[in-house]
C-alpha positions as CSV (number, residue, x, y, z in Angstrom):
1,X,0.1,0.1,-0.4
2,X,1.4,3.6,-0.6
3,X,3.4,4.7,2.4
4,X,5.5,7.7,1.6
5,X,5.3,10.4,-0.7
6,X,8.8,12.5,0.2
7,X,8.1,16.2,0.2
8,X,11.5,17.2,0.0
9,X,12.0,14.7,-3.3
10,X,8.8,15.5,-4.9
11,X,9.0,18.1,-8.4
12,X,5.3,18.4,-8.3
13,X,5.2,16.6,-11.7
14,X,1.8,14.8,-10.8
15,X,3.0,12.0,-12.8
16,X,1.4,9.7,-9.6
17,X,-1.8,11.8,-9.9
18,X,-2.1,10.8,-13.2
19,X,-0.9,7.1,-13.8
20,X,-2.6,5.9,-10.4
21,X,-6.0,3.7,-11.7
22,X,-7.6,3.9,-8.2
23,X,-7.2,8.2,-8.0
24,X,-5.2,7.5,-4.6
25,X,-3.6,11.1,-5.3
26,X,-5.4,14.2,-5.6
27,X,-3.0,17.5,-7.2
28,X,-2.0,19.8,-4.0
29,X,-4.0,22.8,-3.2
30,X,-3.1,25.3,-6.3
31,X,-1.4,22.5,-8.4
32,X,1.1,22.1,-5.8
33,X,2.8,18.6,-4.2
34,X,-0.3,15.6,-4.6
35,X,-1.6,14.1,-1.8
36,X,-1.9,10.9,-0.6
37,X,-6.2,11.2,-0.7
38,X,-7.4,7.5,-0.7
39,X,-4.8,5.3,0.9
40,X,-7.2,2.6,1.0
41,X,-8.1,2.9,-2.0
42,X,-4.3,1.5,-3.1
43,X,-3.6,-1.8,-5.2
44,X,-0.1,-1.7,-4.2
45,X,0.0,-1.8,-8.4
46,X,3.7,0.5,-8.1
47,X,2.4,2.3,-11.3
48,X,2.9,5.8,-9.0
49,X,6.2,4.7,-7.4
50,X,7.6,3.6,-11.1
51,X,6.0,6.6,-12.9
52,X,7.7,9.2,-10.5
53,X,10.9,10.3,-11.9
54,X,12.1,12.0,-8.8
55,X,11.8,8.4,-6.4
56,X,9.8,10.4,-4.2
57,X,7.2,7.7,-3.7
58,X,7.3,4.5,-1.4
59,X,5.0,1.9,-1.6
60,X,4.8,-1.0,1.2
61,X,4.7,-4.2,-0.3
62,X,2.2,-5.5,2.3
63,X,-1.0,-4.7,0.3
64,X,-2.6,-4.0,4.1
65,X,0.2,-1.7,5.7
66,X,0.6,2.0,5.1
67,X,3.5,2.3,7.6
68,X,6.5,3.3,6.2
69,X,10.6,3.8,7.9
70,X,11.1,6.6,9.5
71,X,12.3,9.1,6.8
72,X,16.0,8.7,7.1
73,X,15.6,5.0,7.3
74,X,13.9,5.0,4.1
75,X,16.6,7.3,2.2
76,X,19.5,5.2,3.4
77,X,17.8,2.1,2.5
78,X,17.9,2.0,-1.7
79,X,14.5,1.7,-1.6
80,X,13.2,4.4,-3.0
81,X,13.1,3.6,-7.1
82,X,14.5,0.0,-6.6
83,X,11.6,-1.7,-8.5
84,X,12.5,0.9,-11.4
85,X,15.8,0.2,-11.6
86,X,15.9,-3.6,-10.9
87,X,13.8,-4.0,-13.7
88,X,14.7,-1.5,-16.6
89,X,11.9,1.0,-16.4
90,X,13.5,3.9,-17.9
91,X,14.4,2.0,-20.5
92,X,11.7,1.1,-22.6
93,X,11.9,-1.6,-25.0
94,X,14.5,-2.9,-23.0
95,X,12.7,-3.6,-19.9
96,X,11.9,-7.0,-20.2
97,X,8.9,-8.4,-18.5
98,X,8.1,-4.8,-17.1
99,X,7.5,-3.4,-20.4
100,X,4.4,-4.9,-21.3
101,X,3.0,-3.6,-17.9
102,X,4.4,-0.2,-18.2
103,X,2.4,-0.3,-21.7
104,X,-0.7,-1.2,-20.1
105,X,-0.7,1.3,-17.2
106,X,-3.6,3.8,-18.3
107,X,-5.5,0.3,-18.9
108,X,-5.7,-0.9,-15.5
109,X,-8.1,1.7,-14.4
110,X,-10.7,0.0,-17.3
111,X,-9.7,-3.5,-16.2
112,X,-11.3,-2.3,-12.6
113,X,-14.1,-1.8,-14.3
114,X,-14.4,-4.4,-15.8
115,X,-13.6,-7.5,-12.8
116,X,-16.1,-5.4,-10.8
117,X,-18.8,-5.4,-13.7
118,X,-18.2,-9.5,-13.9
119,X,-18.2,-9.9,-10.3
120,X,-21.5,-8.3,-10.3
121,X,-22.3,-10.6,-13.1
122,X,-21.5,-13.6,-10.9
123,X,-23.2,-12.7,-7.7
124,X,-26.5,-12.0,-9.9
125,X,-26.0,-15.6,-11.5
126,X,-26.2,-17.4,-8.5
């Protein structure tokens, strides 16, 4: 679950706002730094973390845990931007298994809606 937005690193580009399929983020007041507005909506998909050019976000791998280590520990851990580095996210068409995931990012929101309709159909059929 989304656990940290480091204002010290954030450039205010709003890539996280644009990429999040469940609208966890909102632009800050007057277009300022984004805010984590709906953490419970987080699917732990990492799209926000992957989209952030400043490595200002950290997603806790535990989908039920919104806690983050202390800032100093997080900065020293090397975890900020690690998913992006480990999988070549910044090297389109050379990112291996995650390149398709990068290209599918805009469709994930629609996928959530399709899955919900399918689930509702299954419930109604019972």
